[in-house]
N, C-alpha and C positions, 0 to 999 in steps of 0.2 A: 770685248776690249782686248787688245793685243798685249801680251806680256813682254816686258823689256828687261834688259840686264840692269843689275844694280851698279850704280856709279860709285866706285870705291873712294874716289877723292871726295865726293859730296858726303858720304857717310863718315869719313875720317874727320872732315872739318865740322860736321854736326856733332860728333863726339867731343871734339875739342871745345866747341862752343858750349855744349851742355855741361862739361866739366868746369869751365870758367864761371858760368852762371851759378852752378850749384855751390861752388866754393864762395862766390860773392854772397849768396844768400845765407850760407852758414856763418860767415863772418858778420854780416849785417844783422842777423838775428841774435848774435851773441852766443851761438851754439858751438863755435870753434874759435880757437885762438890763432892768430896769424902765424905765430911761430910753429904751431902744430901742422900747418899746411906746407911746410918746407919741402916735403917729398911728394906732395899730391900732384903738382903739375908735371914734374918729370916722369912720374909713374903713368900719369894719364897720357902724356905724349908718347912714351914708349909703348904703351898698350895700343894706342891708335895706330902707330907706325907698324907694330907687329901684325895687327889686324889687316892693314893694307897690304903688307908683304905676303901674308898667307893668302889673301884674296887674289893677288896677282899670280901667285904660284899655282893656285888651284885653277884659275882661268887659263893659264898656259897649258896645264895638263889636259883640260877639257878641250881646248882648241886643237891639240895634237891628235886626240882620239877621233 
């Protein structure tokens, strides 16, 4: 089987989706208060964006070499 490059956009959206689902499960199960999740989504989006940025920077360096 041939190896292929990881698609950073797909990974980013997968992380966003998993964060939304996990937050929904926490609220639905009563394990978290909605007010307590005020900073969860912005931190999740910043983390996913940072991961995408680092991935594109590393890919650019690898392509130049």
